C-alpha positions as CSV (number, residue, x, y, z in Angstrom):
1,M,0.0,0.0,0.0
2,R,1.4,3.4,-1.0
3,N,0.0,6.8,-0.1
4,F,1.0,9.9,-2.1
5,Q,-0.3,13.3,-3.2
6,I,-0.6,14.9,-6.6
7,F,-0.4,18.6,-6.7
8,Y,-2.2,20.3,-9.6
9,K,-1.7,23.9,-10.5
10,K,-3.0,25.7,-13.6
11,E,-3.5,29.4,-13.8
12,N,-5.5,30.3,-10.7
13,Q,-6.5,26.7,-9.9
14,E,-4.8,24.6,-7.3
15,K,-5.8,21.1,-6.3
16,I,-4.3,18.4,-4.1
17,I,-5.3,14.8,-4.9
18,N,-4.6,12.1,-2.4
19,V,-3.9,8.8,-4.0
20,Q,-3.8,5.3,-2.4
21,Q,-2.1,2.6,-4.5
22,I,-2.4,-1.1,-3.8
23,H,0.4,-3.0,-5.4
24,I,-0.1,-6.8,-5.7
25,I,3.1,-8.6,-6.6
26,C,2.2,-12.3,-6.3
27,W,1.3,-12.8,-9.9
28,N,2.7,-11.9,-13.3
29,D,1.5,-9.1,-15.5
30,H,-1.4,-9.8,-17.9
31,T,-2.2,-13.1,-16.2
32,I,-4.4,-14.4,-13.5
33,P,-2.9,-15.9,-10.3
34,K,-2.2,-19.6,-10.5
35,A,-1.3,-20.2,-6.9
36,E,-3.7,-20.1,-3.9
37,I,-1.8,-17.1,-2.5
38,G,-2.7,-15.2,-5.7
39,Y,-6.4,-15.9,-5.3
40,K,-6.3,-14.8,-1.7
41,A,-4.6,-11.6,-2.7
42,L,-7.2,-10.9,-5.4
43,D,-10.0,-11.6,-2.9
44,A,-8.3,-9.2,-0.4
45,V,-8.1,-6.5,-3.1
46,I,-11.8,-6.9,-4.0
47,T,-12.7,-6.6,-0.3
48,L,-10.6,-3.4,0.0
49,I,-12.3,-1.9,-3.0
50,D,-15.8,-2.8,-1.6
51,D,-14.9,-1.3,1.8
52,Y,-13.4,1.8,0.2
53,Q,-16.5,2.4,-2.0
54,K,-18.8,2.3,1.1
55,E,-16.9,5.1,2.7
56,N,-15.8,7.3,-0.2
57,K,-17.1,8.9,-3.3
58,N,-13.7,9.1,-5.0
59,S,-12.9,7.2,-8.2
60,I,-11.1,4.0,-8.4
61,V,-8.7,3.1,-11.2
62,I,-7.4,-0.4,-11.7
63,H,-4.6,-1.1,-14.1
64,C,-1.8,-3.5,-14.9
65,R,1.7,-2.5,-15.5
């Protein structure tokens, strides 16, 4: 889990965006996990996303490398 901020400034507008990144490293890029540990990690990510959406109105972006 990483937390960081993005600072946006254009003309008279300033905005700070807080970003939380979840980095799962137990399976290869562009694949699905083969081992049980990968499935558990995927289930944990889905749970985190569900819990986050219950408490926040912010967007979620999911991507691979």
